[in-house]
PLY file of the C-alpha trace (Angstrom):
ply
format ascii 1.0
element vertex 314
property float x
property float y
property float z
element edge 313
property int vertex1
property int vertex2
end_header
43.92 -24.73 79.32
42.53 -25.68 82.70
39.55 -23.84 84.06
37.89 -23.99 87.43
34.15 -23.78 87.98
32.89 -23.28 91.50
29.40 -23.64 92.89
27.71 -21.52 95.53
29.56 -22.24 98.75
27.13 -21.20 101.48
28.02 -22.92 104.74
30.18 -25.96 105.30
27.84 -28.17 107.29
28.85 -31.44 105.67
32.22 -31.17 103.97
32.01 -32.63 100.48
28.25 -32.99 100.56
25.33 -30.66 99.95
23.85 -28.04 102.22
20.15 -27.31 102.09
18.76 -23.95 103.15
15.02 -23.39 103.30
14.29 -20.13 101.50
11.06 -19.39 103.33
10.13 -16.43 105.42
6.57 -15.93 106.58
4.59 -14.42 103.71
7.53 -14.19 101.31
10.27 -16.12 99.59
13.68 -14.75 100.51
17.31 -15.71 100.05
19.42 -15.83 103.18
23.16 -16.34 103.32
23.89 -18.41 106.45
27.36 -16.88 106.64
25.73 -13.51 107.37
24.16 -14.84 110.57
25.92 -14.94 113.92
25.38 -17.87 116.29
22.50 -16.24 118.17
20.36 -15.21 115.21
21.30 -18.40 113.34
19.51 -20.39 116.01
16.60 -17.96 115.94
16.40 -18.40 112.17
16.02 -22.14 112.63
12.49 -21.51 113.89
11.66 -20.35 110.35
14.25 -22.08 108.16
15.12 -25.75 107.86
18.87 -26.33 107.51
19.66 -29.78 106.17
22.86 -31.55 105.14
23.25 -34.50 102.77
25.87 -36.97 103.99
27.08 -39.33 101.22
28.29 -42.65 102.67
31.73 -42.20 101.09
32.17 -39.02 103.13
31.32 -40.55 106.51
34.97 -40.91 107.50
35.88 -37.39 106.32
32.86 -35.24 107.08
32.73 -32.59 109.78
29.22 -32.32 111.21
28.24 -28.88 112.54
25.25 -30.15 114.47
24.78 -26.82 116.25
23.52 -25.17 113.05
21.70 -28.09 111.38
18.13 -29.25 111.78
18.52 -32.49 109.82
21.31 -34.79 108.63
20.35 -37.06 105.72
22.35 -40.26 105.25
22.12 -40.66 101.47
21.97 -43.37 101.26
20.65 -46.85 100.78
19.73 -48.00 97.28
16.43 -49.73 96.54
15.90 -52.55 94.04
13.01 -52.86 91.60
11.44 -55.50 93.87
11.60 -53.21 96.90
14.59 -54.83 98.59
17.23 -52.55 100.08
20.83 -52.96 98.90
23.33 -53.49 101.69
26.88 -53.07 100.43
30.14 -51.56 101.68
28.71 -48.02 101.39
25.21 -48.46 102.78
26.53 -50.61 105.64
28.33 -47.53 106.96
24.91 -46.71 108.37
25.70 -49.27 111.12
29.32 -48.21 111.65
30.70 -46.55 114.77
31.64 -43.32 112.95
28.11 -42.68 111.65
26.58 -43.77 114.95
28.66 -41.06 116.63
27.33 -38.49 114.13
23.76 -39.55 114.90
24.35 -39.13 118.62
25.91 -35.74 117.99
22.89 -34.59 115.97
20.44 -35.92 118.53
22.28 -34.27 121.44
22.10 -30.92 119.60
18.34 -31.30 119.08
18.63 -32.20 115.40
17.09 -35.07 113.43
18.66 -38.02 111.64
17.10 -38.92 108.30
17.40 -42.15 106.29
17.91 -41.54 102.57
16.63 -44.07 100.01
17.87 -43.72 96.43
17.27 -45.19 92.98
18.66 -43.71 89.73
17.42 -46.20 87.12
14.24 -45.25 85.19
13.31 -48.84 84.36
13.73 -50.04 87.93
11.74 -47.10 89.31
8.92 -47.84 86.86
8.92 -51.52 87.86
8.82 -50.60 91.53
5.99 -48.11 91.06
3.96 -50.59 88.96
4.03 -53.35 91.58
1.92 -53.16 94.73
3.94 -56.04 96.17
7.29 -54.33 95.50
6.17 -51.01 97.00
4.82 -52.73 100.11
8.07 -54.67 100.42
10.07 -51.44 100.26
7.79 -49.74 102.77
8.21 -52.62 105.23
11.99 -52.71 104.85
12.31 -48.94 105.23
10.05 -48.96 108.28
12.15 -51.74 109.85
15.39 -49.75 109.43
13.77 -46.52 110.64
12.45 -48.18 113.79
15.50 -50.30 114.61
18.01 -47.51 113.95
15.82 -44.78 115.44
15.64 -42.49 112.42
13.42 -39.42 112.57
12.29 -39.44 108.95
13.00 -40.57 105.38
14.31 -38.84 102.26
13.41 -40.26 98.83
15.88 -39.58 96.01
14.43 -41.41 93.00
15.93 -39.71 89.95
14.37 -40.32 86.54
17.02 -39.61 83.92
14.70 -39.69 80.93
11.54 -38.04 82.24
12.06 -35.42 84.95
8.28 -35.03 85.35
7.68 -38.68 86.24
7.88 -37.85 89.97
4.81 -35.66 89.50
2.66 -38.46 88.13
-0.15 -39.96 90.19
1.62 -43.29 90.71
4.74 -41.76 92.25
2.83 -39.21 94.33
0.70 -42.07 95.64
3.83 -43.97 96.63
5.09 -41.00 98.66
1.74 -40.80 100.48
1.76 -44.56 101.12
5.30 -44.51 102.49
4.57 -41.54 104.73
1.59 -43.35 106.20
3.42 -46.68 106.53
6.39 -45.39 108.52
4.58 -42.67 110.45
7.46 -40.24 110.00
8.07 -37.11 107.95
9.08 -37.58 104.31
11.16 -35.40 101.99
11.46 -36.02 98.25
14.21 -34.76 95.92
13.39 -33.27 92.50
15.39 -31.69 89.68
15.31 -27.96 89.01
13.70 -28.71 85.65
10.93 -30.60 87.43
9.97 -27.37 89.16
10.53 -25.16 86.11
8.66 -27.26 83.54
6.42 -29.52 85.60
2.64 -29.11 85.40
0.96 -27.10 88.15
-1.29 -29.94 89.34
1.61 -32.36 89.66
3.73 -29.86 91.56
0.94 -29.20 94.03
0.26 -32.92 94.45
3.86 -33.84 95.26
4.17 -30.84 97.60
1.01 -31.90 99.42
2.09 -35.55 99.64
5.52 -34.85 101.12
6.55 -32.83 104.14
9.33 -31.19 102.11
10.26 -31.02 98.43
14.02 -30.63 98.04
15.02 -28.99 94.75
18.42 -30.12 93.50
19.59 -26.65 92.49
22.99 -27.78 91.30
24.79 -29.62 88.47
23.51 -27.19 85.85
26.96 -27.89 84.41
28.55 -31.29 85.03
31.79 -33.11 84.18
30.18 -34.39 80.98
28.91 -30.98 79.85
30.02 -29.75 76.43
30.88 -26.33 77.85
32.33 -25.25 81.18
30.02 -23.20 83.36
28.66 -22.53 86.85
27.34 -25.45 88.87
24.53 -23.48 90.53
23.82 -20.22 88.63
21.43 -17.79 90.28
20.91 -16.17 86.87
22.14 -17.01 83.38
22.01 -16.04 79.73
18.51 -16.02 78.14
17.45 -19.52 77.18
19.62 -21.28 79.75
18.40 -22.65 83.07
19.05 -21.01 86.45
17.91 -21.08 90.05
15.78 -17.93 89.90
13.55 -19.71 87.39
12.79 -22.24 90.12
11.97 -19.48 92.60
9.70 -17.77 90.07
7.86 -21.02 89.35
7.33 -21.74 93.04
5.77 -18.32 93.48
3.62 -18.47 90.35
2.44 -22.01 91.14
1.14 -20.96 94.54
3.01 -23.81 96.23
3.40 -24.02 99.99
6.73 -22.20 100.28
7.40 -23.65 103.73
7.73 -27.05 102.08
10.23 -26.03 99.40
13.93 -26.46 100.18
16.70 -25.38 97.82
19.79 -27.60 97.79
23.16 -26.06 96.92
26.52 -27.74 96.24
29.54 -27.72 98.51
31.73 -28.58 95.56
32.56 -27.39 92.06
33.92 -28.86 88.84
37.00 -28.20 86.79
37.53 -28.90 83.09
40.28 -28.74 80.53
38.96 -26.38 77.87
39.95 -25.21 74.39
40.74 -21.70 75.69
40.32 -19.52 78.78
37.21 -17.60 77.75
34.02 -17.76 79.82
31.84 -20.70 78.76
34.60 -22.26 76.70
34.08 -25.65 75.09
35.28 -28.53 77.26
37.69 -31.07 75.87
36.52 -34.62 75.25
38.07 -36.12 78.37
35.48 -34.26 80.48
35.80 -32.62 83.87
36.13 -33.68 87.46
34.80 -32.67 90.84
36.84 -30.20 92.86
36.48 -29.87 96.61
36.34 -26.55 98.43
39.83 -27.19 99.81
41.24 -27.85 96.33
39.47 -24.75 94.98
41.07 -22.62 97.70
44.50 -24.01 96.92
44.07 -23.44 93.19
42.92 -19.85 93.64
45.98 -19.14 95.79
48.21 -20.41 92.99
49.40 -17.35 91.05
50.21 -19.38 87.91
46.74 -20.90 87.92
45.02 -17.52 88.34
46.75 -16.25 85.20
45.25 -19.00 83.02
41.92 -19.88 84.63
38.48 -18.36 84.38
36.24 -18.85 87.41
32.49 -19.06 86.72
30.49 -17.85 89.70
0 1
1 2
2 3
3 4
4 5
5 6
6 7
7 8
8 9
9 10
10 11
11 12
12 13
13 14
14 15
15 16
16 17
17 18
18 19
19 20
20 21
21 22
22 23
23 24
24 25
25 26
26 27
27 28
28 29
29 30
30 31
31 32
32 33
33 34
34 35
35 36
36 37
37 38
38 39
39 40
40 41
41 42
42 43
43 44
44 45
45 46
46 47
47 48
48 49
49 50
50 51
51 52
52 53
53 54
54 55
55 56
56 57
57 58
58 59
59 60
60 61
61 62
62 63
63 64
64 65
65 66
66 67
67 68
68 69
69 70
70 71
71 72
72 73
73 74
74 75
75 76
76 77
77 78
78 79
79 80
80 81
81 82
82 83
83 84
84 85
85 86
86 87
87 88
88 89
89 90
90 91
91 92
92 93
93 94
94 95
95 96
96 97
97 98
98 99
99 100
100 101
101 102
102 103
103 104
104 105
105 106
106 107
107 108
108 109
109 110
110 111
111 112
112 113
113 114
114 115
115 116
116 117
117 118
118 119
119 120
120 121
121 122
122 123
123 124
124 125
125 126
126 127
127 128
128 129
129 130
130 131
131 132
132 133
133 134
134 135
135 136
136 137
137 138
138 139
139 140
140 141
141 142
142 143
143 144
144 145
145 146
146 147
147 148
148 149
149 150
150 151
151 152
152 153
153 154
154 155
155 156
156 157
157 158
158 159
159 160
160 161
161 162
162 163
163 164
164 165
165 166
166 167
167 168
168 169
169 170
170 171
171 172
172 173
173 174
174 175
175 176
176 177
177 178
178 179
179 180
180 181
181 182
182 183
183 184
184 185
185 186
186 187
187 188
188 189
189 190
190 191
191 192
192 193
193 194
194 195
195 196
196 197
197 198
198 199
199 200
200 201
201 202
202 203
203 204
204 205
205 206
206 207
207 208
208 209
209 210
210 211
211 212
212 213
213 214
214 215
215 216
216 217
217 218
218 219
219 220
220 221
221 222
222 223
223 224
224 225
225 226
226 227
227 228
228 229
229 230
230 231
231 232
232 233
233 234
234 235
235 236
236 237
237 238
238 239
239 240
240 241
241 242
242 243
243 244
244 245
245 246
246 247
247 248
248 249
249 250
250 251
251 252
252 253
253 254
254 255
255 256
256 257
257 258
258 259
259 260
260 261
261 262
262 263
263 264
264 265
265 266
266 267
267 268
268 269
269 270
270 271
271 272
272 273
273 274
274 275
275 276
276 277
277 278
278 279
279 280
280 281
281 282
282 283
283 284
284 285
285 286
286 287
287 288
288 289
289 290
290 291
291 292
292 293
293 294
294 295
295 296
296 297
297 298
298 299
299 300
300 301
301 302
302 303
303 304
304 305
305 306
306 307
307 308
308 309
309 310
310 311
311 312
312 313
């Protein structure tokens, strides 16, 4: 039995990527649906909210950039090595291609900013990089060179520890963010997991928030293709004992963090699995799931035969 799981589709700024919507209003922490705003008050809201889009390199040729309603476009990105070198391959080299250059000009003409994303998803390599003064300085120099030569307005750091989600709150990593910010002289954002915010220690959360200009919470992939059970990608609430986005909001408030620096990232995609039956939260079959685009989700939901057999988890 096939089942479709959709995320929270807010506004299609970068098709196939992720939209980021700052949930900050002066003196409070509110949720705003961009689709509820008309063009005039959308632009007014940008004085208070930061609207950011992640652009994966593999989507450069397909993406539609709505620069009139975005503050920042993050090219994510260029991978870093353990020794601090940047990896230039067929994907990262799209940064120099004519299509992406046109997107940058479009953003700049609309008054938006272009951000260079640096990524590393290997715990061992991140640890090696953090432990070496020489490697960190090498990375800082290489990032600064690209930022200056390609006229980027800032840098996003997406270093994802798979084994220890709190490692980004440790003194060594926080120090690296501060060093990089000082070295390039531009604003820095850093990406963290939802569990980092929910379970991280108060001191570490405050330190990383103080070190960076923005902390971007990856409020998605609560269920993934490899999950044992099908479920929502970005649940606002959930059953007791399971993670959800409102836990992140609650922790931000209770931790006394600077709310103007916290950005919630939502998915512009969903997942679909083959499951043992069509009940909510059904067990997924061993062959796992796959990503489903918004376009595919629309087509599936218009299919009468599919609607009779599928359960959609919102």
